[in-house]
N, C-alpha and C positions, 0 to 999 in steps of 0.2 A: 570791604576787603574778603573779610572770615567767609561770610557769603556767598561770594562771587566764586573763591577758590573751591567751598564744598558744592558749589552746584557743579564747575567743572568735572570733581573730582565724580559726581554721583555720574553726569554725564556718560565720563571717561566709562565707569564701571557696566552702565545700561548697552554701552555700545561693544564692549571686549564680552557682555552676557551671549548680546546676537550673532557677532561672528563666531563664539563659539558653538551658539546652538545652529547658526549656520554652516557650520560645517561640520557637524552631528548629521546634519540631513541631507549634504550635498555633496560628502565625500564619502571614500570607506575601503577601508585595505582588504579585508577580509569578508569574505560571502561565507556566510555559514547556515549548513543544509542541516533539514529535520530527519530525526531515523527514527520513524514508530514502530519500528521492528520487524520486521520482513526481508525480505533475500531481493526482491524486485526492484524494492524502494530501493537498499543499498546501491545493487548495481547502477540504476537509473540517475542516483548519486556521485556515484565513481566516473559514469559517462560526464557528466555535466561539468564533476571537481577537474577533470583533465583538459575538460578544454577551459575551461572557465582559468586555468592555473597557466597550462602552454601558450593559449591563443589569443588571451587578454592579462596575463600577468597580473593577477588576483591571487591572493592567499585562500584559503579554502580550510572549513572545519566543519566536523559533525557535531551535532546534539541529538543524543540517543533519549527516550524519552516514552509516555504513552502517548496512543492518538491524541488526547484530550491535551497532556500536556506541552504538544511540540505547536497543537493548533494554538493553544493560548499562548507559548512563546513566540510563534508566528505574531500573530497580532499585537504585543506589544515589543516587536521587532528586535528581540536575542536570537530570534531566528529569521533568515532574510528568504530562504526558500523552502519551499516543502515542494517535490517532484512527484508525489503520488497523494494528490488528496482525493479520497473515494467519498464522493459527495452526497449520495445520498446514503453511505452508513453512518454516515455523521450531518445530513443532513441540516436540522436546526441548530448545531454547532456552525457549522460554512457560510449558509446562508445567512445569519447572526455578523457573522465578522465579515462577508462581503457587505450589506446594508453600512454596517458603521463606516465603510470605508478604511479598516484598518490593515487588510489585507485585497492583493487586487490579484485573479483570475489573467495568465496570461498566455495556456497556450491547453489545448486536451494532449494529454500525454497518450493514452491510447483508450480508445471505449468497448471494445469486443470483449471485452471480460465477461467471467461466469461466475458465481460462487453460489452455495448451496449445500445440500446433505448428499454426501458422495457415498457410492460401496465400488468395490471391487468388482471389477464387470462377471468377473467368475462364479461370483456367488448366482448371477442371474443366468447364465449363458452356462458357464462351466468353465473348466479347459482342459481339452482333451490330452495338449503335450504334458501338463503335468497330472494328468489323472484325477483330475477333480470334476467331480459330479455337479448340475445346478442342484442348488440347495433352496431358492427361492424364486421359481422361474418367471413368475407372476406378478414380480415387483417390479413396478413402473413407477410409483408416483409415493411422496411423501407419506400422503394418507395410508397406502398400502401397507407401512411399515406396522399397523396395527394387528397384524395378520403375521406378522413372526417376532414376537418378543424371544420368544425361547433361541431361537437361529441367532442371534445378539443378545442371550446372554449375557449378563452383569457377571463377569468374575469375582464381585463381592461380593453380590444377594442374587443367587440363582434364584429367586421371583421375577426378575423384571429382565427388560433388556436392559442396556446402556449405548446411549449417545453420548457420542466425544463432541463437544462441542469447539467454541472460540475459547483463549484463555477470558477472564475474567475482566482484564483489564480494557479489553477491545470493549468497541460500542454493539456489535454484530452478535457478542454472545449473549445480552436483555433480550436483542429481537428474538433469536432462536430460543430462548426459553419460552418469550411468549407464543413463541409458533408451535413450540408444543403442547404447552398449555391451549392453544386456542384447538387444536385438534386431539384433543382429547390423552396425546400420545402420554403425557407425566403423568397418566395413571399405572401406564407398561412397562415406562423403562426411563431411567434413571439418566439424569444430566451430568456428564463430566465436560467440567472447565480446567482444562489441561492449565498450568503454570505458563507455557509456553505454545510458540507454532514448536518449536523440536521435537517437544512432548506429543504433539498432536502425531507427529510424521513419524517419531521413535515408534507408537501407538501401533501404527496402518502400517508400517515397516514389517512390526516383528507380524502382525495377523498376515500380511501379505506370503512372506515367507514362508510360511505354514500352509496356505492357503484355507484359511481360516475365516471364517464371517466377519464384518468390520463395517459400520455406519457409522460416518459423521462428517464433521463443518470441512470444508476445504473452497477454496477459491484458485480460479488464474488471472493471470499466466503465472506459475510455477514449476518448479524443476519436476514438485510431486506427479501434477498432473501432468507433464511434458513425460514424466521416466514411469509411472503407473497406469497399466490399463482399469481407468475409475470410470465409473456412468453417475453420472447426476443423474439424479430422482428428478422428475416431474412432480410441478406443483401447478397450483391454480393459475392460468393468467393475471401477470400484474395489474392490478387495479392502484390507483394511490389512495382513493377512499380508505378500502377493505385494509390495506396494508397499514395506511397509518391508524385503523382503529385497534388492527388485532393480527398484526403480521400474517392472515393467513393467505398468503399470496406466493409465488415467487419474489426472489428478492430484486430490489428496483433495478432498473438499469443504472450503470457506474458510469458517469463520464468520471475518467482518472485524471484532475487536473492538474497544472501545475500554477500554484499559488506563491506570491508574492507578498514580502510589506508592504503599504504603501509608499514607503520611504526609499524603494531601490532603485525606480526608474529614475531618480532626480541621483540616490550616490553612485550607480551602478548602469546607468542609460545602456550603455553596449553591450550587456551580460544579459539585460534584459530583452532586449532585441535578438540574443541568440536563443535564450529561453522560450520566444514569444513565435518560433520554429521549427521547435522542441517537439517532434513526434512520431510513436512509434506504432505497436499494435501489439495483441496479446501473443502472435506466433515469434515475432522478434524479439520479445521479452523474455519467453520461454526458451530459446535458441540460449542465451545468453545465459539461465540459469540451469539448462540441463548441461550445459560444458562446465560449471561449478559442479552440479553433482560428479558427472564422469571424471573430472581430473580432481579435487577435492582441491579445487582454486577458489583463492577468494575474491569477493567484488570487484577489487582495482584488477586481478590479473585475467576477471571474464569481462570486463570492460574492455580493457584496453583487445584481447580479444575479438571480441564484437562488433569494436573499431576497425580494424583490421580484414572483417570480414564484411563490414558492409559500409564501405566509407563513401558507396553511393548514398547515402542515406544522411549521414549526418556530416557531410560535406555540405550538405543544401540549406542545412543550418545557420551556415557561418560562410563569412567574405572569403575569397579566395586568398587572401594574406593572410586569415586565420589559420585557414584549413590548413597551409604550407608549412605553418607554423607547430601546428599539432601534429601533422604527418610526421613530421621530424622527429618528431618527442618519443614517438608511439616506439617501441622495444620490436 
């Protein structure tokens, strides 16, 4: 009898454990979004969160961290959604996560973005309204920077120029350092890896206000590229083998995708169905970012403004019933 009771108890424990595991994969109350540290992902998070909360009645949270940390969290299920995976910037990490089956690509958010080394256009063309003469009229490519280190002089080391890069925690910072070594620019320029995106912007804004020369990394879509007149320096045409070996080409074309943890399609199928239809563009994203900058708005405010401006866009991602609930909730 004791053996029978022990067997029944063990079976009960196993069944309860199985039920608990099933609940953890088949239901969810809170959708967690990744924030890897830049404004566009924050705006897209806010748009998606508003729709998920008001249209589908889930709670949402945001988990902040570096690109690598948020991708790891997505793989482990500590984060459910990443609205902006820049696939070619983290190609090895992304492809490994996809191949393992731990994450799933559900949509391409936008694919008409650009990134690389920028200079204010007045450096090349001047600016008659501001009384600025062109100081590097023949500057067209990244390689051309070898002619102008004295123009982009490092304020802390007058023997070299300075190129402002990406924060060291971003994978792209390693790509930039390798690129400069490949072109021999590291002999003429110091590479500065700022502590944050805001540090890059502050450095650029300070130079732009004075009409001073500046060269550094940035990308679109951002309010920076929407607000400032910048020129992206040309580079060698993209070639996968060359890029993988030396970074000696322009940056790879980036599909910026929406990825979810493997369990989300069963935990929140309605949310994944919505996210699978989510699609914007460089221009649409920059509108929201420009609004943020011009109005001192936070991402939530910019998201709601954008949704009111582009009802024709986001309503195609959801059912009519969900769209009506979301529209009613917009301020």
